[in-house]
PDB file with one MODEL, atoms N, CA, C and O in Angstrom:
MODEL        1
ATOM      1  N   MET A   1      26.523  32.869  43.434  1.00  0.00           N
ATOM      2  CA  MET A   1      27.511  32.260  41.972  1.00  0.00           C
ATOM      3  C   MET A   1      26.206  31.205  41.589  1.00  0.00           C
ATOM      4  O   MET A   1      25.559  30.636  42.467  1.00  0.00           O
ATOM      5  N   LYS A   2      25.950  31.056  40.185  1.00  0.00           N
ATOM      6  CA  LYS A   2      24.813  30.007  39.152  1.00  0.00           C
ATOM      7  C   LYS A   2      25.495  29.046  39.349  1.00  0.00           C
ATOM      8  O   LYS A   2      26.645  29.281  39.720  1.00  0.00           O
ATOM      9  N   ASN A   3      25.191  28.005  39.230  1.00  0.00           N
ATOM     10  CA  ASN A   3      25.580  26.856  39.209  1.00  0.00           C
ATOM     11  C   ASN A   3      25.682  26.242  37.591  1.00  0.00           C
ATOM     12  O   ASN A   3      24.577  26.125  37.063  1.00  0.00           O
ATOM     13  N   PRO A   4      26.718  25.886  36.839  1.00  0.00           N
ATOM     14  CA  PRO A   4      26.978  26.289  35.488  1.00  0.00           C
ATOM     15  C   PRO A   4      26.409  24.736  35.150  1.00  0.00           C
ATOM     16  O   PRO A   4      26.426  24.447  33.954  1.00  0.00           O
ATOM     17  N   TRP A   5      26.075  24.052  35.770  1.00  0.00           N
ATOM     18  CA  TRP A   5      25.081  22.111  35.532  1.00  0.00           C
ATOM     19  C   TRP A   5      23.597  22.250  35.405  1.00  0.00           C
ATOM     20  O   TRP A   5      22.818  21.322  35.189  1.00  0.00           O
ATOM     21  N   THR A   6      23.303  23.463  35.555  1.00  0.00           N
ATOM     22  CA  THR A   6      21.486  23.662  35.383  1.00  0.00           C
ATOM     23  C   THR A   6      21.414  24.527  34.372  1.00  0.00           C
ATOM     24  O   THR A   6      20.313  24.902  33.968  1.00  0.00           O
ATOM     25  N   LYS A   7      22.934  25.104  33.647  1.00  0.00           N
ATOM     26  CA  LYS A   7      22.476  25.918  32.551  1.00  0.00           C
ATOM     27  C   LYS A   7      21.914  25.198  31.346  1.00  0.00           C
ATOM     28  O   LYS A   7      22.205  24.001  31.339  1.00  0.00           O
ATOM     29  N   LYS A   8      21.213  25.598  30.364  1.00  0.00           N
ATOM     30  CA  LYS A   8      20.992  25.239  29.472  1.00  0.00           C
ATOM     31  C   LYS A   8      22.008  24.986  28.211  1.00  0.00           C
ATOM     32  O   LYS A   8      22.779  25.850  27.792  1.00  0.00           O
ATOM     33  N   ASN A   9      21.911  23.927  27.782  1.00  0.00           N
ATOM     34  CA  ASN A   9      22.850  23.310  26.612  1.00  0.00           C
ATOM     35  C   ASN A   9      22.309  23.794  25.329  1.00  0.00           C
ATOM     36  O   ASN A   9      21.336  23.078  25.092  1.00  0.00           O
ATOM     37  N   PRO A  10      22.448  24.594  24.453  1.00  0.00           N
ATOM     38  CA  PRO A  10      21.884  25.075  22.742  1.00  0.00           C
ATOM     39  C   PRO A  10      22.189  23.818  22.120  1.00  0.00           C
ATOM     40  O   PRO A  10      21.330  23.259  21.439  1.00  0.00           O
ATOM     41  N   PHE A  11      23.462  23.262  22.307  1.00  0.00           N
ATOM     42  CA  PHE A  11      23.697  21.674  21.568  1.00  0.00           C
ATOM     43  C   PHE A  11      23.087  20.540  21.923  1.00  0.00           C
ATOM     44  O   PHE A  11      22.813  19.612  21.161  1.00  0.00           O
ATOM     45  N   MET A  12      22.870  20.601  23.066  1.00  0.00           N
ATOM     46  CA  MET A  12      21.898  19.272  23.438  1.00  0.00           C
ATOM     47  C   MET A  12      20.440  19.559  23.240  1.00  0.00           C
ATOM     48  O   MET A  12      19.616  18.644  23.261  1.00  0.00           O
ATOM     49  N   SER A  13      20.188  20.501  23.095  1.00  0.00           N
ATOM     50  CA  SER A  13      18.768  21.045  23.053  1.00  0.00           C
ATOM     51  C   SER A  13      18.669  20.893  21.125  1.00  0.00           C
ATOM     52  O   SER A  13      17.619  20.390  20.725  1.00  0.00           O
ATOM     53  N   MET A  14      19.370  21.174  20.388  1.00  0.00           N
ATOM     54  CA  MET A  14      19.520  21.125  19.053  1.00  0.00           C
ATOM     55  C   MET A  14      19.474  19.545  18.574  1.00  0.00           C
ATOM     56  O   MET A  14      18.652  19.020  17.823  1.00  0.00           O
ATOM     57  N   TRP A  15      20.714  18.893  19.298  1.00  0.00           N
ATOM     58  CA  TRP A  15      20.577  17.423  19.129  1.00  0.00           C
ATOM     59  C   TRP A  15      19.363  16.816  19.303  1.00  0.00           C
ATOM     60  O   TRP A  15      18.926  16.012  18.480  1.00  0.00           O
ATOM     61  N   LEU A  16      18.592  17.228  20.622  1.00  0.00           N
ATOM     62  CA  LEU A  16      17.642  16.259  20.949  1.00  0.00           C
ATOM     63  C   LEU A  16      16.340  16.657  20.125  1.00  0.00           C
ATOM     64  O   LEU A  16      15.244  16.098  20.168  1.00  0.00           O
ATOM     65  N   SER A  17      16.707  17.710  19.396  1.00  0.00           N
ATOM     66  CA  SER A  17      15.204  18.068  18.841  1.00  0.00           C
ATOM     67  C   SER A  17      15.370  17.450  17.538  1.00  0.00           C
ATOM     68  O   SER A  17      14.318  16.973  17.112  1.00  0.00           O
ATOM     69  N   GLY A  18      16.468  17.304  16.708  1.00  0.00           N
ATOM     70  CA  GLY A  18      16.870  16.686  15.604  1.00  0.00           C
ATOM     71  C   GLY A  18      16.521  15.037  15.865  1.00  0.00           C
ATOM     72  O   GLY A  18      16.056  14.401  14.918  1.00  0.00           O
ATOM     73  N   ALA A  19      16.692  14.543  16.817  1.00  0.00           N
ATOM     74  CA  ALA A  19      16.486  13.086  17.052  1.00  0.00           C
ATOM     75  C   ALA A  19      15.303  12.859  17.491  1.00  0.00           C
ATOM     76  O   ALA A  19      14.855  11.737  17.256  1.00  0.00           O
ATOM     77  N   ASN A  20      14.432  13.839  18.257  1.00  0.00           N
ATOM     78  CA  ASN A  20      12.641  13.618  18.255  1.00  0.00           C
ATOM     79  C   ASN A  20      12.394  13.767  16.737  1.00  0.00           C
ATOM     80  O   ASN A  20      11.820  12.763  16.316  1.00  0.00           O
ATOM     81  N   ALA A  21      12.638  14.700  15.757  1.00  0.00           N
ATOM     82  CA  ALA A  21      11.851  14.665  14.521  1.00  0.00           C
ATOM     83  C   ALA A  21      12.279  13.672  13.910  1.00  0.00           C
ATOM     84  O   ALA A  21      11.669  13.491  12.857  1.00  0.00           O
ATOM     85  N   ALA A  22      13.520  12.532  14.234  1.00  0.00           N
ATOM     86  CA  ALA A  22      14.018  11.544  13.013  1.00  0.00           C
ATOM     87  C   ALA A  22      12.980  10.508  13.650  1.00  0.00           C
ATOM     88  O   ALA A  22      12.273   9.848  12.888  1.00  0.00           O
ATOM     89  N   ILE A  23      12.865  10.339  15.190  1.00  0.00           N
ATOM     90  CA  ILE A  23      11.965   9.407  15.402  1.00  0.00           C
ATOM     91  C   ILE A  23      11.194   9.434  15.302  1.00  0.00           C
ATOM     92  O   ILE A  23      10.623   8.379  15.024  1.00  0.00           O
ATOM     93  N   GLY A  24      10.461  10.609  15.427  1.00  0.00           N
ATOM     94  CA  GLY A  24       8.827  10.831  15.089  1.00  0.00           C
ATOM     95  C   GLY A  24       8.578  10.265  13.798  1.00  0.00           C
ATOM     96  O   GLY A  24       7.780   9.333  13.709  1.00  0.00           O
ATOM     97  N   SER A  25       9.272  10.796  12.600  1.00  0.00           N
ATOM     98  CA  SER A  25       9.156  10.264  11.324  1.00  0.00           C
ATOM     99  C   SER A  25       8.902   8.932  11.452  1.00  0.00           C
ATOM    100  O   SER A  25       7.778   8.452  11.304  1.00  0.00           O
ATOM    101  N   ALA A  26      10.030   8.207  11.759  1.00  0.00           N
ATOM    102  CA  ALA A  26      10.392   6.763  11.699  1.00  0.00           C
ATOM    103  C   ALA A  26       8.737   6.167  12.094  1.00  0.00           C
ATOM    104  O   ALA A  26       7.905   5.645  11.351  1.00  0.00           O
ATOM    105  N   ARG A  27       8.665   6.537  13.781  1.00  0.00           N
ATOM    106  CA  ARG A  27       7.523   5.928  14.368  1.00  0.00           C
ATOM    107  C   ARG A  27       6.046   6.287  13.098  1.00  0.00           C
ATOM    108  O   ARG A  27       5.029   5.597  13.031  1.00  0.00           O
ATOM    109  N   GLY A  28       6.281   7.256  12.418  1.00  0.00           N
ATOM    110  CA  GLY A  28       5.166   7.251  11.826  1.00  0.00           C
ATOM    111  C   GLY A  28       4.913   6.376  10.115  1.00  0.00           C
ATOM    112  O   GLY A  28       3.860   6.204   9.502  1.00  0.00           O
ATOM    113  N   ARG A  29       6.274   5.986   9.758  1.00  0.00           N
ATOM    114  CA  ARG A  29       6.374   5.218   8.705  1.00  0.00           C
ATOM    115  C   ARG A  29       5.888   3.621   9.301  1.00  0.00           C
ATOM    116  O   ARG A  29       5.284   2.784   8.630  1.00  0.00           O
ATOM    117  N   VAL A  30       6.339   3.462  10.771  1.00  0.00           N
ATOM    118  CA  VAL A  30       6.248   2.125  11.107  1.00  0.00           C
ATOM    119  C   VAL A  30       4.443   2.257  11.356  1.00  0.00           C
ATOM    120  O   VAL A  30       3.690   1.486  10.760  1.00  0.00           O
ATOM    121  N   ALA A  31       4.066   3.022  12.033  1.00  0.00           N
ATOM    122  CA  ALA A  31       2.341   2.990  11.943  1.00  0.00           C
ATOM    123  C   ALA A  31       1.686   2.488  11.046  1.00  0.00           C
ATOM    124  O   ALA A  31       0.823   1.629  11.228  1.00  0.00           O
ATOM    125  N   ALA A  32       2.087   3.068   9.707  1.00  0.00           N
ATOM    126  CA  ALA A  32       1.569   3.440   8.328  1.00  0.00           C
ATOM    127  C   ALA A  32       1.438   1.717   8.006  1.00  0.00           C
ATOM    128  O   ALA A  32       0.461   0.985   7.850  1.00  0.00           O
ATOM    129  N   GLU A  33       2.901   1.478   7.992  1.00  0.00           N
ATOM    130  CA  GLU A  33       2.892   0.173   7.753  1.00  0.00           C
ATOM    131  C   GLU A  33       2.489  -1.129   8.114  1.00  0.00           C
ATOM    132  O   GLU A  33       2.367  -2.125   7.401  1.00  0.00           O
ATOM    133  N   SER A  34       2.248  -0.943   9.647  1.00  0.00           N
ATOM    134  CA  SER A  34       1.788  -2.087  10.220  1.00  0.00           C
ATOM    135  C   SER A  34      -0.102  -1.588  10.102  1.00  0.00           C
ATOM    136  O   SER A  34      -0.918  -2.507  10.025  1.00  0.00           O
ATOM    137  N   LYS A  35      -0.530  -0.327  10.102  1.00  0.00           N
ATOM    138  CA  LYS A  35      -2.227  -0.218   9.369  1.00  0.00           C
ATOM    139  C   LYS A  35      -2.335  -1.053   8.137  1.00  0.00           C
ATOM    140  O   LYS A  35      -3.387  -1.638   7.875  1.00  0.00           O
ATOM    141  N   ARG A  36      -1.040  -1.145   7.200  1.00  0.00           N
ATOM    142  CA  ARG A  36      -1.155  -1.804   5.947  1.00  0.00           C
ATOM    143  C   ARG A  36      -1.431  -3.136   5.903  1.00  0.00           C
ATOM    144  O   ARG A  36      -2.241  -3.691   5.161  1.00  0.00           O
ATOM    145  N   GLN A  37      -0.797  -3.579   6.645  1.00  0.00           N
ATOM    146  CA  GLN A  37      -0.721  -4.994   6.661  1.00  0.00           C
ATOM    147  C   GLN A  37      -1.991  -5.715   7.812  1.00  0.00           C
ATOM    148  O   GLN A  37      -2.630  -6.759   7.681  1.00  0.00           O
ATOM    149  N   ALA A  38      -2.023  -4.718   8.895  1.00  0.00           N
ATOM    150  CA  ALA A  38      -3.361  -5.108   9.253  1.00  0.00           C
ATOM    151  C   ALA A  38      -4.653  -5.309   8.429  1.00  0.00           C
ATOM    152  O   ALA A  38      -5.255  -6.383   8.443  1.00  0.00           O
ATOM    153  N   ASN A  39      -5.147  -4.006   7.554  1.00  0.00           N
ATOM    154  CA  ASN A  39      -5.908  -4.227   6.337  1.00  0.00           C
ATOM    155  C   ASN A  39      -5.834  -5.540   5.492  1.00  0.00           C
ATOM    156  O   ASN A  39      -6.608  -6.462   5.237  1.00  0.00           O
ATOM    157  N   ALA A  40      -4.644  -5.228   5.198  1.00  0.00           N
ATOM    158  CA  ALA A  40      -4.274  -6.755   4.165  1.00  0.00           C
ATOM    159  C   ALA A  40      -4.626  -7.920   4.696  1.00  0.00           C
ATOM    160  O   ALA A  40      -5.109  -8.879   4.094  1.00  0.00           O
ATOM    161  N   MET A  41      -4.304  -7.805   6.195  1.00  0.00           N
ATOM    162  CA  MET A  41      -4.683  -9.687   6.809  1.00  0.00           C
ATOM    163  C   MET A  41      -6.143  -9.742   7.023  1.00  0.00           C
ATOM    164  O   MET A  41      -6.727 -10.784   7.318  1.00  0.00           O
ATOM    165  N   VAL A  42      -6.858  -8.325   6.832  1.00  0.00           N
ATOM    166  CA  VAL A  42      -8.341  -8.649   7.265  1.00  0.00           C
ATOM    167  C   VAL A  42      -8.980  -8.993   6.093  1.00  0.00           C
ATOM    168  O   VAL A  42      -9.706  -9.978   5.962  1.00  0.00           O
ATOM    169  N   THR A  43      -8.607  -7.870   4.909  1.00  0.00           N
ATOM    170  CA  THR A  43      -8.875  -8.382   3.531  1.00  0.00           C
ATOM    171  C   THR A  43      -9.209 -10.078   3.340  1.00  0.00           C
ATOM    172  O   THR A  43     -10.159 -10.853   3.235  1.00  0.00           O
ATOM    173  N   GLU A  44      -8.049 -10.056   3.367  1.00  0.00           N
ATOM    174  CA  GLU A  44      -7.741 -11.558   3.089  1.00  0.00           C
ATOM    175  C   GLU A  44      -8.307 -12.852   3.488  1.00  0.00           C
ATOM    176  O   GLU A  44      -8.606 -13.896   2.909  1.00  0.00           O
ATOM    177  N   GLY A  45      -8.348 -12.357   4.814  1.00  0.00           N
ATOM    178  CA  GLY A  45      -9.570 -13.616   5.965  1.00  0.00           C
ATOM    179  C   GLY A  45     -10.932 -13.316   5.710  1.00  0.00           C
ATOM    180  O   GLY A  45     -11.666 -14.197   6.159  1.00  0.00           O
ATOM    181  N   THR A  46     -11.520 -12.408   5.162  1.00  0.00           N
ATOM    182  CA  THR A  46     -12.742 -11.886   4.296  1.00  0.00           C
ATOM    183  C   THR A  46     -12.759 -12.711   3.438  1.00  0.00           C
ATOM    184  O   THR A  46     -13.616 -13.586   3.563  1.00  0.00           O
ATOM    185  N   LYS A  47     -11.886 -12.770   2.300  1.00  0.00           N
ATOM    186  CA  LYS A  47     -11.946 -13.165   0.701  1.00  0.00           C
ATOM    187  C   LYS A  47     -11.917 -15.053   1.493  1.00  0.00           C
ATOM    188  O   LYS A  47     -12.921 -15.646   1.097  1.00  0.00           O
ATOM    189  N   GLN A  48     -11.176 -15.807   2.276  1.00  0.00           N
ATOM    190  CA  GLN A  48     -11.029 -16.968   2.583  1.00  0.00           C
ATOM    191  C   GLN A  48     -12.398 -17.584   3.243  1.00  0.00           C
ATOM    192  O   GLN A  48     -12.626 -18.793   3.208  1.00  0.00           O
ATOM    193  N   MET A  49     -13.325 -16.596   3.873  1.00  0.00           N
ATOM    194  CA  MET A  49     -14.101 -16.653   4.541  1.00  0.00           C
ATOM    195  C   MET A  49     -15.385 -16.694   3.685  1.00  0.00           C
ATOM    196  O   MET A  49     -16.209 -17.515   4.087  1.00  0.00           O
ATOM    197  N   ILE A  50     -15.750 -15.946   2.530  1.00  0.00           N
ATOM    198  CA  ILE A  50     -16.916 -15.999   1.657  1.00  0.00           C
ATOM    199  C   ILE A  50     -16.678 -17.080   0.511  1.00  0.00           C
ATOM    200  O   ILE A  50     -17.604 -17.573  -0.134  1.00  0.00           O
ATOM    201  N   ASP A  51     -14.886 -17.498   0.269  1.00  0.00           N
ATOM    202  CA  ASP A  51     -14.791 -18.774  -0.390  1.00  0.00           C
ATOM    203  C   ASP A  51     -15.799 -20.082   0.466  1.00  0.00           C
ATOM    204  O   ASP A  51     -16.935 -20.508   0.254  1.00  0.00           O
ATOM    205  N   LEU A  52     -14.631 -20.457   1.595  1.00  0.00           N
ATOM    206  CA  LEU A  52     -15.603 -21.543   2.466  1.00  0.00           C
ATOM    207  C   LEU A  52     -17.248 -21.639   2.410  1.00  0.00           C
ATOM    208  O   LEU A  52     -17.878 -22.687   2.270  1.00  0.00           O
ATOM    209  N   TRP A  53     -17.890 -20.117   2.570  1.00  0.00           N
ATOM    210  CA  TRP A  53     -19.423 -20.295   2.805  1.00  0.00           C
ATOM    211  C   TRP A  53     -19.908 -20.567   1.303  1.00  0.00           C
ATOM    212  O   TRP A  53     -20.674 -21.464   0.949  1.00  0.00           O
ATOM    213  N   ALA A  54     -19.339 -19.663   0.548  1.00  0.00           N
ATOM    214  CA  ALA A  54     -19.882 -20.170  -0.805  1.00  0.00           C
ATOM    215  C   ALA A  54     -20.002 -21.824  -1.234  1.00  0.00           C
ATOM    216  O   ALA A  54     -20.951 -22.595  -1.372  1.00  0.00           O
ATOM    217  N   SER A  55     -17.935 -21.992  -1.421  1.00  0.00           N
ATOM    218  CA  SER A  55     -18.511 -23.368  -1.664  1.00  0.00           C
ATOM    219  C   SER A  55     -19.113 -24.751  -0.891  1.00  0.00           C
ATOM    220  O   SER A  55     -19.163 -25.904  -1.321  1.00  0.00           O
ATOM    221  N   ALA A  56     -19.633 -24.098   0.654  1.00  0.00           N
ATOM    222  CA  ALA A  56     -20.381 -24.754   1.306  1.00  0.00           C
ATOM    223  C   ALA A  56     -22.159 -24.829   0.676  1.00  0.00           C
ATOM    224  O   ALA A  56     -22.997 -25.729   0.730  1.00  0.00           O
ATOM    225  N   LEU A  57     -22.189 -23.612   0.170  1.00  0.00           N
ATOM    226  CA  LEU A  57     -23.521 -23.611   0.273  1.00  0.00           C
ATOM    227  C   LEU A  57     -24.145 -23.877  -0.827  1.00  0.00           C
ATOM    228  O   LEU A  57     -25.346 -24.140  -0.879  1.00  0.00           O
ATOM    229  N   THR A  58     -23.060 -23.812  -2.193  1.00  0.00           N
ATOM    230  CA  THR A  58     -23.215 -24.863  -3.472  1.00  0.00           C
ATOM    231  C   THR A  58     -23.771 -25.920  -3.526  1.00  0.00           C
ATOM    232  O   THR A  58     -23.879 -26.532  -2.463  1.00  0.00           O
ATOM    233  N   LEU A  59     -24.175 -26.361  -4.427  1.00  0.00           N
ATOM    234  CA  LEU A  59     -24.462 -27.773  -4.654  1.00  0.00           C
ATOM    235  C   LEU A  59     -23.381 -28.509  -5.398  1.00  0.00           C
ATOM    236  O   LEU A  59     -22.956 -28.087  -6.473  1.00  0.00           O
ATOM    237  N   PRO A  60     -22.914 -29.655  -4.805  1.00  0.00           N
ATOM    238  CA  PRO A  60     -21.912 -30.262  -5.329  1.00  0.00           C
ATOM    239  C   PRO A  60     -22.315 -30.768  -6.733  1.00  0.00           C
ATOM    240  O   PRO A  60     -23.470 -31.009  -7.084  1.00  0.00           O
ATOM    241  N   ALA A  61     -20.778 -30.943  -7.774  1.00  0.00           N
ATOM    242  CA  ALA A  61     -21.312 -31.225  -8.963  1.00  0.00           C
ATOM    243  C   ALA A  61     -21.556 -32.473  -9.569  1.00  0.00           C
ATOM    244  O   ALA A  61     -20.601 -33.250  -9.587  1.00  0.00           O
ATOM    245  N   LYS A  62     -22.518 -32.806 -10.022  1.00  0.00           N
ATOM    246  CA  LYS A  62     -22.804 -34.124 -10.672  1.00  0.00           C
ATOM    247  C   LYS A  62     -21.513 -35.080 -10.840  1.00  0.00           C
ATOM    248  O   LYS A  62     -20.570 -34.291 -10.902  1.00  0.00           O
ATOM    249  N   PRO A  63     -21.179 -35.957 -10.908  1.00  0.00           N
ATOM    250  CA  PRO A  63     -20.186 -36.985 -11.332  1.00  0.00           C
ATOM    251  C   PRO A  63     -20.891 -37.189 -12.630  1.00  0.00           C
ATOM    252  O   PRO A  63     -22.101 -37.161 -12.850  1.00  0.00           O
ATOM    253  N   LYS A  64     -19.642 -37.455 -13.653  1.00  0.00           N
ATOM    254  CA  LYS A  64     -19.681 -37.379 -15.128  1.00  0.00           C
ATOM    255  C   LYS A  64     -19.874 -38.883 -15.154  1.00  0.00           C
ATOM    256  O   LYS A  64     -19.130 -39.528 -14.414  1.00  0.00           O
ATOM    257  N   ARG A  65     -20.530 -39.371 -15.700  1.00  0.00           N
ATOM    258  CA  ARG A  65     -20.998 -40.653 -16.150  1.00  0.00           C
ATOM    259  C   ARG A  65     -20.225 -41.412 -17.706  1.00  0.00           C
ATOM    260  O   ARG A  65     -20.526 -41.137 -18.868  1.00  0.00           O
ATOM    261  N   LYS A  66     -19.473 -42.128 -17.361  1.00  0.00           N
ATOM    262  CA  LYS A  66     -18.814 -42.754 -18.446  1.00  0.00           C
ATOM    263  C   LYS A  66     -19.575 -43.453 -19.550  1.00  0.00           C
ATOM    264  O   LYS A  66     -20.546 -44.204 -19.460  1.00  0.00           O
ATOM    265  N   ARG A  67     -19.056 -43.124 -20.381  1.00  0.00           N
ATOM    266  CA  ARG A  67     -19.877 -43.903 -21.633  1.00  0.00           C
ATOM    267  C   ARG A  67     -19.373 -44.932 -21.862  1.00  0.00           C
ATOM    268  O   ARG A  67     -18.167 -45.003 -22.099  1.00  0.00           O
ATOM    269  N   ARG A  68     -20.331 -46.205 -21.846  1.00  0.00           N
ATOM    270  CA  ARG A  68     -19.740 -47.630 -22.345  1.00  0.00           C
ATOM    271  C   ARG A  68     -19.604 -47.764 -23.638  1.00  0.00           C
ATOM    272  O   ARG A  68     -19.162 -48.813 -24.107  1.00  0.00           O
TER     273      ARG A  68
ENDMDL
END
């Protein structure tokens, strides 16, 4: 006699397939958003670094003399 507990359950299989598809979709969206945020942070850091070095390498503005 076969053991009924080792028999495949088609409803469980369908449910797990649907859950796997939904979780895979969510995982892809999360990964894409985190990649966009990481790229935005790198871009902002690069802009700040360029602004810092550009301001450090330029000559300071001469103070304007007051007329008497």
